[in-house]
C-alpha positions as CSV (number, residue, x, y, z in Angstrom):
1,M,21.1,31.6,7.8
2,Q,17.4,31.0,8.0
3,L,15.9,27.8,9.4
4,I,13.2,26.3,7.3
5,L,10.6,24.3,9.2
6,I,8.6,21.7,7.4
7,K,5.2,21.0,8.9
8,M,4.0,17.6,8.0
9,N,0.7,16.0,8.4
10,K,1.4,13.1,10.8
11,L,-1.9,11.4,10.3
12,K,-1.4,11.0,6.6
13,F,2.2,10.0,7.1
14,I,1.3,7.2,9.5
15,K,-1.6,6.1,7.3
16,G,0.9,5.8,4.4
17,L,3.3,3.8,6.5
18,K,0.6,1.4,7.4
19,K,-0.5,0.9,3.8
20,I,3.1,0.3,2.7
21,T,3.6,-2.3,5.4
22,L,0.5,-4.1,4.2
23,A,1.6,-3.8,0.6
24,I,4.9,-5.5,1.5
25,L,3.2,-8.2,3.3
26,F,0.8,-8.8,0.4
27,A,3.8,-8.6,-2.0
28,F,5.1,-11.8,-0.5
29,T,2.0,-13.8,0.2
30,G,0.3,-13.2,-3.2
31,P,3.1,-14.8,-5.3
32,V,3.5,-17.6,-2.8
33,L,-0.2,-18.5,-3.2
34,I,0.1,-18.3,-7.0
35,Y,3.1,-20.6,-7.0
36,M,1.3,-23.0,-4.7
37,S,-1.7,-23.1,-7.0
38,F,0.5,-23.8,-10.0
39,Q,2.1,-26.7,-8.1
40,N,-1.3,-28.3,-7.5
41,K,-3.0,-28.0,-10.8
42,G,-4.9,-31.3,-10.3
43,H,-6.4,-30.2,-7.0
44,D,-10.1,-29.1,-6.7
45,F,-9.2,-25.7,-5.2
46,Y,-6.7,-24.8,-7.9
47,Y,-8.8,-22.0,-9.4
48,Y,-9.8,-20.6,-6.0
49,V,-6.3,-20.4,-4.7
50,L,-5.1,-18.9,-8.0
51,F,-7.8,-16.3,-7.9
52,I,-7.1,-15.3,-4.3
53,G,-3.3,-15.1,-5.1
54,L,-4.0,-12.8,-8.0
55,I,-6.4,-10.6,-5.9
56,I,-3.8,-10.3,-3.1
57,S,-1.1,-9.4,-5.6
58,G,-3.3,-6.7,-7.2
59,L,-4.1,-5.3,-3.7
60,S,-0.3,-5.2,-3.0
61,I,0.2,-2.9,-6.1
62,L,-2.8,-0.7,-5.2
63,L,-1.8,-0.3,-1.6
64,G,1.8,0.4,-2.6
65,F,0.8,3.3,-4.8
66,S,-1.7,4.6,-2.3
67,G,0.8,4.4,0.5
68,I,3.4,6.3,-1.4
69,S,0.9,8.9,-2.3
70,N,-0.1,9.3,1.4
71,L,3.5,9.5,2.4
72,T,4.4,12.3,-0.1
73,N,1.2,14.2,0.7
74,G,1.9,13.9,4.5
75,L,5.5,15.2,4.0
76,L,5.1,17.8,1.4
77,N,1.7,19.3,1.6
78,K,1.3,22.5,3.6
79,P,-1.5,22.6,6.1
80,K,-4.7,24.4,4.9
81,K,-5.0,27.9,6.3
82,K,-8.4,29.3,7.2
83,T,-9.4,32.4,5.4
84,D,-12.3,34.8,6.1
85,N,-13.4,35.1,2.5
């Protein structure tokens, strides 16, 4: 029985974890801001709070995809070998 060792890129893996934690944080704060803006439609800052909530929600989606990509690349990609070509 042969043991298969997986060499992962720890820097990419940790970077992916950081991005996913930020995405989870933004996934909660974005909809809360959007909900708060819809509750205060008559307020002067309605459009500003709504815009910020939408931006944070979009960032959450982008950071989630980027974080998952970094996690999979950190786990599955083989390290580059130097060749003398």
